[in-house]
N, CA, C and O atoms as a MOPAC input file, in Angstrom:
PM7 MOZYME 1SCF
protein

 N      0.84800 1    -1.17800 1     0.00000 1
 C      0.00000 1     0.00000 1     0.00000 1
 C      0.88600 1     1.23000 1     0.00000 1
 O      1.95200 1     1.24600 1     0.61500 1
 N      0.42500 1     2.27300 1    -0.70600 1
 C      1.14800 1     3.53400 1    -0.70300 1
 C      0.16200 1     4.68800 1    -0.46900 1
 O     -1.03700 1     4.47800 1    -0.28500 1
 N      0.69800 1     5.88700 1    -0.48100 1
 C     -0.09500 1     7.07200 1    -0.15200 1
 C     -1.29900 1     7.24100 1    -1.07200 1
 O     -2.37000 1     7.66100 1    -0.63200 1
 N     -1.12100 1     6.91500 1    -2.34300 1
 C     -2.20400 1     7.10000 1    -3.31100 1
 C     -3.37200 1     6.15400 1    -3.06500 1
 O     -4.47800 1     6.40200 1    -3.54500 1
 N     -3.14300 1     5.08100 1    -2.32800 1
 C     -4.20700 1     4.11500 1    -2.04400 1
 C     -4.96900 1     4.43200 1    -0.75600 1
 O     -5.95900 1     3.77500 1    -0.43400 1
 N     -4.50600 1     5.42900 1    -0.03600 1
 C     -5.22200 1     5.85600 1     1.15500 1
 C     -6.38000 1     6.76000 1     0.74500 1
 O     -6.28100 1     7.51500 1    -0.22200 1
 N     -7.47100 1     6.67200 1     1.48900 1
 C     -8.57800 1     7.58800 1     1.22200 1
 C     -8.25000 1     8.94500 1     1.87100 1
 O     -7.29900 1     9.03500 1     2.64800 1
 N     -9.00900 1     9.98200 1     1.56800 1
 C     -8.67600 1    11.31900 1     2.10000 1
 C     -8.56700 1    11.37300 1     3.62900 1
 O     -7.69100 1    12.05400 1     4.16200 1
 N     -9.44100 1    10.66800 1     4.32800 1
 C     -9.38800 1    10.66600 1     5.79700 1
 C     -8.10900 1    10.00000 1     6.29600 1
 O     -7.49400 1    10.47800 1     7.24900 1
 N     -7.70700 1     8.91100 1     5.66500 1
 C     -6.48600 1     8.20500 1     6.05200 1
 C     -5.24900 1     9.05300 1     5.75800 1
 O     -4.29800 1     9.06700 1     6.53800 1
 N     -5.27100 1     9.75300 1     4.63600 1
 C     -4.15300 1    10.64900 1     4.30100 1
 C     -4.01000 1    11.75200 1     5.34300 1
 O     -2.90200 1    12.07300 1     5.77100 1
 N     -5.12700 1    12.32200 1     5.74100 1
 C     -5.09400 1    13.38300 1     6.74200 1
 C     -4.57700 1    12.84200 1     8.07600 1
 O     -3.77200 1    13.49400 1     8.74100 1
 N     -5.03100 1    11.67000 1     8.46000 1
 C     -4.55700 1    11.06600 1     9.71500 1
 C     -3.05900 1    10.80900 1     9.65500 1
 O     -2.33800 1    11.12800 1    10.60100 1
 N     -2.58700 1    10.24300 1     8.56400 1
 C     -1.15300 1     9.99300 1     8.41700 1
 C     -0.36700 1    11.28800 1     8.56200 1
 O      0.59600 1    11.35300 1     9.32600 1
 N     -0.77100 1    12.30400 1     7.84000 1
 C     -0.05300 1    13.57700 1     7.88100 1
 C     -0.09000 1    14.20000 1     9.27400 1
 O      0.92700 1    14.69100 1     9.76300 1
 N     -1.24800 1    14.18100 1     9.90600 1
 C     -1.37300 1    14.76900 1    11.24400 1
 C     -0.53500 1    14.00700 1    12.26100 1
 O      0.08700 1    14.61500 1    13.13200 1
 N     -0.51400 1    12.70100 1    12.15900 1
 C      0.28000 1    11.89700 1    13.09200 1
 C      1.77400 1    12.09000 1    12.84900 1
 O      2.55400 1    12.12800 1    13.80000 1
 N      2.17700 1    12.21100 1    11.59800 1
 C      3.58700 1    12.47800 1    11.29400 1
 C      3.99400 1    13.83100 1    11.87900 1
 O      5.04500 1    13.94600 1    12.51000 1
 N      3.16700 1    14.84900 1    11.66800 1
 C      3.46400 1    16.18100 1    12.22700 1
 C      3.59900 1    16.11500 1    13.74200 1
 O      4.50900 1    16.70700 1    14.32300 1
 N      2.68400 1    15.38800 1    14.37400 1
 C      2.71300 1    15.26000 1    15.83300 1
 C      3.98700 1    14.55000 1    16.28200 1
 O      4.64400 1    14.98700 1    17.22700 1
 N      4.33300 1    13.46400 1    15.61000 1
 C      5.53100 1    12.70200 1    15.96600 1
 C      6.77700 1    13.58400 1    15.86800 1
 O      7.61300 1    13.57700 1    16.77100 1
 N      6.89900 1    14.32400 1    14.80000 1
 C      8.08200 1    15.16500 1    14.59200 1
 C      8.18400 1    16.24200 1    15.67000 1
 O      9.28400 1    16.61600 1    16.07600 1
 N      7.05000 1    16.73100 1    16.12600 1
 C      7.04600 1    17.82400 1    17.10600 1
 C      7.19200 1    17.36100 1    18.56100 1
 O      7.35000 1    18.19500 1    19.45300 1
 N      7.14300 1    16.07800 1    18.81000 1
 C      7.19000 1    15.59600 1    20.19400 1
 C      8.45600 1    16.00300 1    20.93000 1
 O      8.40900 1    16.31500 1    22.12000 1
 N      9.58500 1    16.00300 1    20.23400 1
 C     10.82400 1    16.35900 1    20.92400 1
 C     11.19000 1    17.82700 1    20.75700 1
 O     12.28200 1    18.25000 1    21.13600 1
 N     10.27200 1    18.59800 1    20.19000 1
 C     10.40200 1    20.04500 1    20.05800 1
 C     11.58900 1    20.48900 1    19.20700 1
 O     12.03900 1    21.63000 1    19.30900 1
 N     12.09400 1    19.58700 1    18.36900 1
 C     13.15000 1    19.95600 1    17.44000 1
 C     12.93700 1    19.18700 1    16.14000 1
 O     12.30600 1    18.12900 1    16.12200 1
 N     13.46500 1    19.72800 1    15.07100 1
 C     13.35000 1    19.10600 1    13.75900 1
 C     14.75700 1    18.96700 1    13.21400 1
 O     15.31400 1    19.91200 1    12.65600 1
 N     15.32100 1    17.79900 1    13.37600 1
 C     16.71800 1    17.58000 1    13.01500 1
 C     16.87800 1    17.31700 1    11.52000 1
 O     15.90800 1    17.04700 1    10.81000 1
 N     18.10200 1    17.40000 1    11.07000 1
 C     18.38000 1    17.10100 1     9.66600 1
 C     18.10100 1    15.62800 1     9.36700 1
 O     17.70200 1    15.28300 1     8.25400 1
 N     18.30900 1    14.76200 1    10.35700 1
 C     18.00300 1    13.34800 1    10.17900 1
 C     16.50100 1    13.13700 1     9.95200 1
 O     16.09400 1    12.35900 1     9.08800 1
 N     15.69000 1    13.84400 1    10.74400 1
 C     14.23700 1    13.75400 1    10.56400 1
 C     13.82200 1    14.31200 1     9.20700 1
 O     12.97000 1    13.73700 1     8.52900 1
 N     14.41200 1    15.41300 1     8.81800 1
 C     14.10100 1    16.00900 1     7.53000 1
 C     14.43500 1    15.04700 1     6.39100 1
 O     13.62700 1    14.84000 1     5.48500 1
 N     15.61600 1    14.47100 1     6.44400 1
 C     16.01900 1    13.50800 1     5.41900 1
 C     15.08300 1    12.30900 1     5.39800 1
 O     14.70000 1    11.82800 1     4.33100 1
 N     14.71800 1    11.82900 1     6.58400 1
 C     13.84200 1    10.66100 1     6.66100 1
 C     12.46200 1    10.99200 1     6.10300 1
 O     11.88100 1    10.17600 1     5.38800 1
 N     11.92500 1    12.17600 1     6.41600 1
 C     10.61300 1    12.55600 1     5.89300 1
 C     10.63100 1    12.68900 1     4.37400 1
 O      9.67400 1    12.29300 1     3.71000 1
 N     11.69000 1    13.23200 1     3.82700 1
 C     11.78300 1    13.32800 1     2.37200 1
 C     11.86400 1    11.93900 1     1.74200 1
 O     11.26900 1    11.69800 1     0.69100 1
 N     12.59100 1    11.03200 1     2.37300 1
 C     12.65400 1     9.66100 1     1.87200 1
 C     11.29300 1     8.97900 1     1.96700 1
 O     10.88900 1     8.26200 1     1.05100 1
 N     10.59200 1     9.20100 1     3.06600 1
 C      9.25400 1     8.62700 1     3.23300 1
 C      8.31500 1     9.15800 1     2.15700 1
 O      7.55200 1     8.39700 1     1.56300 1
 N      8.37000 1    10.45000 1     1.91100 1
 C      7.51300 1    11.04500 1     0.87900 1
 C      7.74800 1    10.36100 1    -0.46200 1
 O      6.79800 1    10.08500 1    -1.19500 1
 N      8.99300 1    10.09000 1    -0.78200 1
 C      9.31700 1     9.38200 1    -2.03600 1
 C      8.81000 1     7.94300 1    -1.99300 1
 O      8.20800 1     7.46700 1    -2.95500 1
 N      9.05200 1     7.25400 1    -0.88600 1
 C      8.64200 1     5.86100 1    -0.74300 1
 C      7.13000 1     5.69100 1    -0.84500 1
 O      6.64500 1     4.67200 1    -1.33600 1
 N      6.39500 1     6.68800 1    -0.38100 1
 C      4.93500 1     6.59700 1    -0.39600 1
 C      4.34400 1     6.79700 1    -1.79100 1
 O      3.14900 1     6.58100 1    -1.99100 1
 N      5.16400 1     7.20400 1    -2.74900 1
 C      4.72300 1     7.20400 1    -4.12700 1
 C      4.23800 1     8.51200 1    -4.70300 1
 O      4.10700 1     8.62500 1    -5.92200 1
 N      3.96400 1     9.51000 1    -3.87400 1
 C      3.49300 1    10.80000 1    -4.38000 1
 C      3.95800 1    11.89800 1    -3.42700 1
 O      3.18000 1    12.39100 1    -2.61000 1
 N      5.24300 1    12.28200 1    -3.53800 1
 C      5.79600 1    13.25900 1    -2.59400 1
 C      5.03100 1    14.57100 1    -2.54100 1
 O      4.82800 1    15.12600 1    -1.46100 1
 N      4.60900 1    15.06500 1    -3.67900 1
 C      3.89300 1    16.34000 1    -3.69800 1
 C      2.58600 1    16.24600 1    -2.91000 1
 O      2.25400 1    17.14600 1    -2.13900 1
 N      1.85700 1    15.17000 1    -3.10600 1
 C      0.60100 1    14.98400 1    -2.37200 1
 C      0.87100 1    14.81700 1    -0.87600 1
 O      0.09700 1    15.30100 1    -0.05100 1
 N      1.96000 1    14.13800 1    -0.52200 1
 C      2.31400 1    13.95800 1     0.88300 1
 C      2.54200 1    15.31000 1     1.55000 1
 O      1.99300 1    15.57200 1     2.62000 1
 N      3.35600 1    16.18100 1     0.92200 1
 C      3.65200 1    17.49000 1     1.50900 1
 C      2.41500 1    18.38300 1     1.52700 1
 O      2.23000 1    19.16900 1     2.45700 1
 N      1.57000 1    18.26500 1     0.50700 1
 C      0.30300 1    19.01700 1     0.51100 1
 C     -0.56700 1    18.59000 1     1.69000 1
 O     -1.21500 1    19.42000 1     2.32700 1
 N     -0.57400 1    17.30100 1     1.97000 1
 C     -1.38300 1    16.79600 1     3.07600 1
 C     -0.80600 1    17.22200 1     4.42200 1
 O     -1.55600 1    17.47400 1     5.36500 1
 N      0.50600 1    17.30300 1     4.51800 1
 C      1.13400 1    17.81400 1     5.74400 1
 C      0.64700 1    19.24200 1     6.00100 1
 O      0.31300 1    19.58800 1     7.13400 1
 N      0.60600 1    20.06300 1     4.96400 1
 C      0.09400 1    21.43700 1     5.10900 1
 C     -1.38100 1    21.44200 1     5.49200 1
 O     -1.80400 1    22.22800 1     6.34000 1
 N     -2.15400 1    20.57300 1     4.87500 1
 C     -3.58200 1    20.47800 1     5.20100 1
 C     -3.77800 1    20.07900 1     6.66500 1
 O     -4.65000 1    20.61300 1     7.34900 1
 N     -2.96400 1    19.14300 1     7.13400 1
 C     -3.05200 1    18.71700 1     8.53500 1
 C     -2.71600 1    19.87000 1     9.46300 1
 O     -3.35100 1    20.03500 1    10.50500 1
 N     -1.72600 1    20.66700 1     9.09500 1
 C     -1.36200 1    21.82300 1     9.92500 1
 C     -2.54100 1    22.77300 1    10.07300 1
 O     -2.75100 1    23.34500 1    11.14300 1
 N     -3.30400 1    22.94200 1     9.01400 1
 C     -4.43600 1    23.86900 1     9.02500 1
 C     -5.67400 1    23.28000 1     9.68000 1
 O     -6.44500 1    24.01100 1    10.30200 1
 N     -5.88100 1    21.97600 1     9.55500 1
 C     -7.15400 1    21.37400 1     9.96100 1
 C     -7.12000 1    20.50200 1    11.21100 1
 O     -8.17100 1    20.17600 1    11.76300 1
 N     -5.94700 1    20.12600 1    11.65700 1
 C     -5.84200 1    19.27500 1    12.84400 1
 C     -4.98000 1    20.03000 1    13.84800 1
 O     -3.78700 1    19.76600 1    14.00000 1
 N     -5.61900 1    20.97200 1    14.52500 1
 C     -4.88700 1    21.93200 1    15.34500 1
 C     -4.83600 1    21.60900 1    16.83100 1
 O     -4.19000 1    22.32200 1    17.60000 1
 N     -5.51400 1    20.53400 1    17.24400 1
 C     -5.47100 1    20.19600 1    18.66600 1
 C     -5.63100 1    18.68800 1    18.86100 1
 O     -5.88300 1    17.94400 1    17.91300 1
 N     -5.47800 1    18.26300 1    20.09900 1
 C     -5.53600 1    16.84500 1    20.42700 1
 C     -6.86500 1    16.18900 1    20.12100 1
 O     -6.90600 1    15.02700 1    19.71700 1
 N     -7.95700 1    16.92100 1    20.31100 1
 C     -9.28000 1    16.35400 1    20.02500 1
 C     -9.44400 1    16.07300 1    18.53500 1
 O     -9.97100 1    15.02800 1    18.15400 1
 N     -8.99900 1    16.99200 1    17.70000 1
 C     -9.09600 1    16.78900 1    16.25200 1
 C     -8.17900 1    15.65800 1    15.80600 1
 O     -8.53400 1    14.86900 1    14.93000 1
 N     -6.98900 1    15.58400 1    16.41600 1
 C     -6.07400 1    14.49800 1    16.08700 1
 C     -6.70000 1    13.15500 1    16.44200 1
 O     -6.64400 1    12.20900 1    15.65600 1
 N     -7.29100 1    13.07700 1    17.61700 1
 C     -7.93000 1    11.82800 1    18.01800 1
 C     -9.07900 1    11.46700 1    17.07400 1
 O     -9.25200 1    10.30000 1    16.72500 1
 N     -9.85300 1    12.45400 1    16.66700 1
 C    -10.98700 1    12.19400 1    15.77100 1
 C    -10.51300 1    11.65500 1    14.42300 1
 O    -11.07700 1    10.68200 1    13.92200 1
 N     -9.48900 1    12.26900 1    13.82700 1
 C     -9.03300 1    11.77500 1    12.52300 1
 C     -8.34900 1    10.42200 1    12.66000 1
 O     -8.39800 1     9.60200 1    11.74400 1
 N     -7.71100 1    10.18900 1    13.80100 1
 C     -7.06300 1     8.90300 1    14.02700 1
 C     -8.10300 1     7.79400 1    14.19300 1
 O     -7.95000 1     6.71200 1    13.62600 1
 N     -9.14400 1     8.05300 1    14.95500 1
 C    -10.20300 1     7.05400 1    15.14400 1
 C    -10.93800 1     6.73500 1    13.83700 1
 O    -11.49000 1     5.64500 1    13.68400 1
 N    -10.94400 1     7.67700 1    12.90800 1
 C    -11.65300 1     7.47900 1    11.63800 1
 C    -10.94500 1     6.48700 1    10.71200 1
 O    -11.53800 1     6.01700 1     9.74100 1
 N     -9.69400 1     6.17100 1    11.00200 1
 C     -8.96400 1     5.19300 1    10.19400 1
 C     -9.38400 1     3.79500 1    10.65100 1
 O     -9.11100 1     3.38900 1    11.78000 1
 N    -10.05100 1     3.07000 1     9.75600 1
 C    -10.57500 1     1.75900 1    10.13900 1
 C     -9.98100 1     0.60600 1     9.33600 1
 O    -10.02300 1    -0.53800 1     9.78900 1
 N     -9.43600 1     0.87600 1     8.17300 1
 C     -8.88300 1    -0.21600 1     7.36300 1
 C     -7.56300 1    -0.70100 1     7.95400 1
 O     -6.65300 1     0.09800 1     8.17600 1
 N     -7.45300 1    -1.99300 1     8.20800 1
 C     -6.21300 1    -2.53100 1     8.79400 1
 C     -4.96500 1    -2.20600 1     7.97200 1
 O     -3.91800 1    -1.89500 1     8.54100 1
 N     -5.06300 1    -2.27400 1     6.65300 1
 C     -3.87600 1    -2.00400 1     5.83500 1
 C     -3.46300 1    -0.53300 1     5.91800 1
 O     -2.27300 1    -0.22800 1     5.83200 1
 N     -4.40200 1     0.36400 1     6.08100 1
 C     -4.07000 1     1.78000 1     6.26300 1
 C     -3.42200 1     1.98500 1     7.62700 1
 O     -2.44500 1     2.72300 1     7.75100 1
 N     -3.96000 1     1.33900 1     8.63500 1
 C     -3.37000 1     1.43400 1     9.97400 1
 C     -1.93300 1     0.93300 1     9.96800 1
 O     -1.04600 1     1.55800 1    10.54900 1
 N     -1.71000 1    -0.20400 1     9.30500 1
 C     -0.35900 1    -0.76900 1     9.22500 1
 C      0.60600 1     0.20500 1     8.55300 1
 O      1.71900 1     0.41700 1     9.03400 1
 N      0.18000 1     0.78800 1     7.45300 1
 C      1.03100 1     1.74500 1     6.75000 1
 C      1.35700 1     2.94100 1     7.64200 1
 O      2.50800 1     3.37100 1     7.71200 1
 N      0.36300 1     3.46500 1     8.30900 1
 C      0.57700 1     4.63300 1     9.17100 1
 C      1.55100 1     4.30400 1    10.29300 1
 O      2.46500 1     5.08400 1    10.56000 1
 N      1.37500 1     3.17200 1    10.95000 1
 C      2.29100 1     2.77700 1    12.02200 1
 C      3.69800 1     2.57000 1    11.47200 1
 O      4.67300 1     2.98200 1    12.10000 1
 N      3.81200 1     1.93400 1    10.30400 1
 C      5.13600 1     1.73600 1     9.69800 1
 C      5.82400 1     3.07300 1     9.43000 1
 O      7.01500 1     3.22900 1     9.69800 1
 N      5.07300 1     4.02900 1     8.90400 1
 C      5.64000 1     5.35200 1     8.62800 1
 C      6.08100 1     6.02200 1     9.92900 1
 O      7.17300 1     6.58500 1    10.00000 1
 N      5.23900 1     5.96000 1    10.95000 1
 C      5.59100 1     6.59200 1    12.23000 1
 C      6.80800 1     5.93100 1    12.86700 1
 O      7.64700 1     6.61500 1    13.45200 1
 N      6.91100 1     4.61700 1    12.76100 1
 C      8.09300 1     3.92300 1    13.28400 1
 C      9.34900 1     4.37400 1    12.54400 1
 O     10.41100 1     4.53200 1    13.14500 1
 N      9.22000 1     4.57600 1    11.24800 1
 C     10.34700 1     5.03900 1    10.45500 1
 C     10.75500 1     6.46000 1    10.85200 1
 O     11.94400 1     6.76400 1    10.94400 1
 N      9.77800 1     7.31900 1    11.08400 1
 C     10.06900 1     8.68100 1    11.53400 1
 C     10.77900 1     8.63400 1    12.89300 1
 O     11.78200 1     9.31800 1    13.09900 1
 N     10.25800 1     7.83200 1    13.80300 1
 C     10.85700 1     7.73100 1    15.14200 1
 C     12.28000 1     7.18900 1    15.07800 1
 O     13.12400 1     7.57000 1    15.88900 1
 N     12.54900 1     6.31300 1    14.13100 1
 C     13.87000 1     5.70100 1    14.01100 1
 C     14.91300 1     6.62400 1    13.39100 1
 O     16.09400 1     6.28100 1    13.35400 1
 N     14.49300 1     7.78500 1    12.90600 1
 C     15.44000 1     8.73100 1    12.31200 1
 C     16.48000 1     9.17300 1    13.33300 1
 O     17.61800 1     9.48000 1    12.97900 1
 N     16.08800 1     9.20400 1    14.58200 1
 C     16.98000 1     9.53800 1    15.69800 1
 C     16.71900 1     8.49400 1    16.78300 1
 O     15.96200 1     7.54600 1    16.57500 1
 N     17.33800 1     8.67400 1    17.91000 1
 C     17.03400 1     7.79800 1    19.03700 1
 C     15.57400 1     8.02300 1    19.41700 1
 O     15.15000 1     9.15300 1    19.65700 1
 N     14.82500 1     6.94600 1    19.46700 1
 C     13.39100 1     7.05200 1    19.75700 1
 C     13.18700 1     7.54000 1    21.19200 1
 O     13.66200 1     6.92600 1    22.14700 1
 N     12.48000 1     8.64000 1    21.32000 1
 C     12.25000 1     9.23000 1    22.63300 1
 C     11.12800 1     8.50500 1    23.36500 1
 O     10.31900 1     7.82100 1    22.73700 1
 N     11.07200 1     8.64800 1    24.68900 1
 C      9.95600 1     8.06600 1    25.43200 1
 C      8.59800 1     8.58000 1    24.93900 1
 O      7.62600 1     7.82500 1    24.91100 1
 N      8.52800 1     9.84700 1    24.55600 1
 C      7.26200 1    10.40100 1    24.05600 1
 C      6.86100 1     9.73000 1    22.74600 1
 O      5.68200 1     9.45700 1    22.52400 1
 N      7.83100 1     9.46500 1    21.88100 1
 C      7.53100 1     8.77100 1    20.62200 1
 C      7.10400 1     7.33600 1    20.88500 1
 O      6.17100 1     6.83500 1    20.25700 1
 N      7.78400 1     6.67900 1    21.80900 1
 C      7.40700 1     5.31000 1    22.17200 1
 C      5.98200 1     5.27200 1    22.71300 1
 O      5.20700 1     4.37900 1    22.37200 1
 N      5.64200 1     6.23900 1    23.55200 1
 C      4.29700 1     6.30600 1    24.12100 1
 C      3.26200 1     6.55900 1    23.03300 1
 O      2.20200 1     5.93300 1    23.02100 1
 N      3.56800 1     7.47000 1    22.12400 1
 C      2.63300 1     7.76500 1    21.04900 1
 C      2.35600 1     6.51100 1    20.22100 1
 O      1.20300 1     6.21600 1    19.90600 1
 N      3.39700 1     5.78300 1    19.87400 1
 C      3.21300 1     4.55400 1    19.10100 1
 C      2.43800 1     3.50600 1    19.89300 1
 O      1.56900 1     2.83100 1    19.34200 1
 N      2.74300 1     3.36700 1    21.17100 1
 C      2.02300 1     2.39900 1    22.00900 1
 C      0.55300 1     2.78500 1    22.14000 1
 O     -0.32300 1     1.92400 1    22.06100 1
 N      0.27700 1     4.06600 1    22.33800 1
 C     -1.10900 1     4.53800 1    22.44400 1
 C     -1.87200 1     4.30500 1    21.14000 1
 O     -3.03900 1     3.91200 1    21.15600 1
 N     -1.21000 1     4.55000 1    20.02500 1
 C     -1.85400 1     4.34500 1    18.73200 1
 C     -2.16200 1     2.86900 1    18.51200 1
 O     -3.25500 1     2.51600 1    18.07000 1
 N     -1.19800 1     2.01100 1    18.82300 1
 C     -1.44300 1     0.56800 1    18.68700 1
 C     -2.60000 1     0.12700 1    19.58100 1
 O     -3.43100 1    -0.68100 1    19.16800 1
 N     -2.65600 1     0.65300 1    20.79300 1
 C     -3.74100 1     0.29500 1    21.71300 1
 C     -5.08600 1     0.77600 1    21.16400 1
 O     -6.06500 1     0.03000 1    21.19300 1
 N     -5.14200 1     1.99900 1    20.66900 1
 C     -6.37100 1     2.53300 1    20.09600 1
 C     -6.87300 1     1.66800 1    18.95400 1
 O     -8.07300 1     1.42000 1    18.82700 1
 N     -5.95000 1     1.21600 1    18.12900 1
 C     -6.29900 1     0.43300 1    16.94700 1
 C     -6.25700 1    -1.07400 1    17.20200 1
 O     -6.38900 1    -1.86000 1    16.26400 1
 N     -6.07400 1    -1.48700 1    18.45900 1
 C     -6.00600 1    -2.91200 1    18.81000 1
 C     -4.97700 1    -3.66400 1    17.97600 1
 O     -5.24500 1    -4.74600 1    17.45400 1
 N     -3.79200 1    -3.06300 1    17.86300 1
 C     -2.69100 1    -3.68100 1    17.13300 1
 C     -1.67800 1    -4.22200 1    18.14000 1
 O     -1.45700 1    -3.60600 1    19.18300 1
 N     -1.06700 1    -5.35100 1    17.84400 1
 C     -0.08300 1    -5.90500 1    18.78000 1
 C      1.17400 1    -5.03500 1    18.84900 1
 O      1.53100 1    -4.33700 1    17.90000 1
 N      1.81600 1    -5.10600 1    19.98500 1
 C      3.10200 1    -4.41400 1    20.15000 1
 C      4.12200 1    -5.10900 1    19.26400 1
 O      3.97500 1    -6.29500 1    18.96700 1
 N      5.15900 1    -4.38500 1    18.83400 1
 C      6.17800 1    -5.00800 1    17.98600 1
 C      6.91600 1    -6.10000 1    18.74000 1
 O      7.07000 1    -6.03500 1    19.96000 1
 N      7.36300 1    -7.09100 1    18.01000 1
 C      8.07700 1    -8.22100 1    18.63300 1
 C      9.50100 1    -7.87100 1    18.92800 1
 O     10.24500 1    -8.70100 1    19.45000 1

């Protein structure tokens, strides 16, 4: 699955969660920047990915909205893709406790098993 196969709600959730993950440690490193650009390429439509990041910035401005768009993702394959992307973002640097918690909370919300 790639970005083009996500529906609009799933794209917004992915973008909003990526933005949240990047902001957890209150810094945006060159490693994170490089990783996000690589992810945008890997997802198959970099321009659409960056457009969605901007849309998320405008439309998902607080925790309640983030939770709402996250809960709206119901397809297992979309959930898997989103978690994979977030794990990749977190791995750009040493994974912080806040990033670990975010991933654990997301897996719990979506009833996904913890990584082995």
